[in-house]
N, C-alpha and C positions, 0 to 999 in steps of 0.2 A: 313129350311135345309140350310147348310153351302154352298156358292160359290165357286167354285174353283176358287182358284187364285194363283195355283200353273202352271205353263210349261209345267208340266207331265201330265196335265186331261186338254183335251177340252171337253166342253158339247158340243151336238149337238142338243138338243132340249132344249127346255124352260119347265121344271115342277118344282112346287111351293114347292109339298108336295108329293114326289114319293114313292111308296108303293115298288118301286123296281130298284134296280141301276145297269144296264148293262155295266159293262167296256170292253170293246174293244181293244184288243192288235193287232196292224197290223204285215203282214207282212214285210222280208227284203226290204228294199225299200221304202216302207209303211209311209203313216203317217195318223193323224185322218181324214183328208177327206175320208182315203179308205171307210170310214162305213157312209159317210151322205147319203148314198141312202138308208141306215135301218131307215130313219127317217117316211118313208113312212109305216113302215110297226109293230113300236112299238106302242104299245097303249098311250094313253094320261096319264097314272099315273106309266110311266116307264122313267126315266132319260137313256138317253146313254151317256155316256162319254167314250170319247176315248182315250188311251195312246197316247200320242206325245213324241217320241223321239228326241235327240237332232240332229241334224245336214240338218233337213229338214222342209218346211213351215214355220210355227210362229217362228221356232228355227233354222233356215237355218245358221243364224251367229255361229252357237254354234258348236262343233268339237263332230263329232259322237264318239256313246260309243264305248270302246275299250275291255270290259269283261265284263259279267255278275258280277262278283264282284263289279266291277264298278258301274254297275247299279242299281242292286234291292233293296239294301237298302235305296239309294235316294229314289225309286219310291216306296216302300213300307211304306215308310212315308209318303209319297204324298198320298197316297191313303187311309191309315189307316183312318183319321176322318172321311169318308164317309162310312164306315162297321158298323156304328151303325143301320144302315139299313138294311134290307134285300138286297144281290146282288149276280149276278152274275159275273163271270169272263168268256170271250171267247177271247180264241189266235188263229189267223190263221198262220201256218209255223212258222216263227220266233216267233212271237206271243204267239203259244201255251208254246215254251219253256219258253220265257219270265214269262207268267201267271204260270203255273209250277211253278217256281223258287219263284215268288212271293207268291203263296202260303204258298210254304215251309218255305220262311224266317218266316212270319208273324206267322206261329203255332212255329217257335220255338222263337220267341218273345211273344206268348202268346197273341198276338193281336185276336179282331175279323175276321173271316175268311168267305169267300164267303161261301153261300148255295150249290153252283154247279160250278164245273170247265168244260169248254169244250173247246175241243183242235181240230184242223182242220187242216188237208193235213200238218201234220207232224210225223215225224218218233218219235216213242218213244227215252226216253233220253238213255236207254242203249241200242239202235240200232247204230250203226256206218255208217258213210256216205259210201254209195257201189257206188259213181260215185265222178270221178273227182274233187276234190274241184272248183266252179266255182270263186270265191276269188283267186284263183290263175292261172285264164289262160290271157293269152296274151288279147290285147284289142279287137282287132274282135270275135276272140271266145267268151269272154266274154258276148260282146255285143248282138251275137248268140244265145246264152244260154238265156238272157232276153226275146230275141222277141218269142222263143220257149215256155217261161214260160206264156205268152201269158199275164203280168198283169202289163207291163212298161206303159205309153201312148206313142201314135206312135210317138208326137211331140219331144219327147227325142231323138228319133232315127233318124229323120230326122234334127236335127240343132245341129253341131259340138259344140258349144258354151254351151247347157244343155248337153251333153255328159260328158263334161269337168268339168262343175258345179256339176254334181251328182256322176261320175263315183268313186271319195273318199269316199263317203257316201253310195252307192251301194254294193261296194267292204268289206267295215267295218263292214254292215250288215250282208254280208252273210259269211263272216268271224267267226261271232260272232254265227251264227246258224252251220256252218259247223262243228266248232271244240268244238259243246259243245256234252261233251257224258260224260254218268256216268256207269262205267260198271255195277255195281249193283243198280236194285231198292233201293230207300227211298221213299216208299210211304207215300203219304196224307191221310187224313180219312174222306174226303168228297167226293160225289158223281162224278163221271167222265165220261164223255160222247164224246165220240171220233168218227169226221165226215169225211168222205173219199169221194174223186171225182171218180166218175166211168171212166172216163177219166184220170185222174193225173197219168203222166207218169214218174214225177218227185218224187214222194212218192207213195211207193208198199202200197197196202190194208194190207200184212203181218205187215208190218213197223207201221201202224197206231192202226192196235189192239193190238199191241202189248202194248198199255198204260194201258193195263188191269192189269197190274203187278204193277202199278204205283200208286195204291188206295188199303185202306182196306175196301172203302164203293161200293155201289153201281157202276156197269160198265157197259157200253149200247153205242152202236154203230149205226152209219148210213152210208151208201152209198147212195150218192148224185149225181146224173147226171150233170156232167159239169167235165173241166180240172181241172188243181191245184186252179185254182182263181174261183171255182163254188160259193164262198160268193157274188160274184156280180151279176153271171148268172141268181142266184137261192136266192135272198138275201130274198123272201116271204118265200121260205121253211125253211133255217137255221133259220131265225128270229124264226118261228113258233115251230120247235123242239125247241129252248131254253126256251122260255115262255112258252111251253105247260109243260115242263117237270118241271120247275120251278114253276109253280102255283101249280101244283099236288102235289111238295116237302113244300110249303109254307102254301098251304092249303087255297088259297083264289082264285078267278076268278078278272081276269079284268074288269072293268066298261065299258071298248072303246077298244075293242079287232081291234087294227089298220088297217091291210091288212088281204088279205085271201092269205095263200097258193097255189101257183098255180104251182108251181117245181114239180119236179118226185125226192122222197126219198125212199130208201128203208130200212126199221128195220131191219136190219141184226142181 
């Protein structure tokens, strides 16, 4: 097994010979550590690799990405060596858009593809942003929106030096997400599953369901108890959905199912 040596990929568990690789793409402002809690729920034969964008955590000294066109070719190149094994992509919010664009790029390069794409708490590419873009809001209004989203550590709001450090990266990420728009669907050809939070006031359910037009393969969706960051409060449920779908497609069962799903999910 090739060990990741690229700053784009952070392994969150140690699996020498994984039967499946789960690539997790974080939300705006998020880093690889956003998925650390998932290590409790993935089986022993599944490698959990989180994507690390520039400008945070282990890449704090780097300039945040300014556009999808700048990021996707480099990210796809970093991921490609690992796609000889069965894999799935999971992207949350901004991460869903990045994961989708990565699949499209890989397909156009005739590179190996993941077996399944999961998009979470994200509007479909052809759906415009319905609210005022957060990245354009003045200081305190911007931070208030982040509080409402409930995904930023409390310590960041309490310390002005943290806010000054992270604000450029956060605004760059939100600009990336909020300016992402494709008026006409350009579908991928692998199964796609969309997840939505029942109490998510940031992304409408219909906007999540609109992902159906972005695949020519099987489309399914789940409505999960929680707000925009249900991937944290319902980690067991989300990972169970990912792995159950994928095992059924790939055709094997895990030797060691890590955790049990104890959250609430509605298969719509």
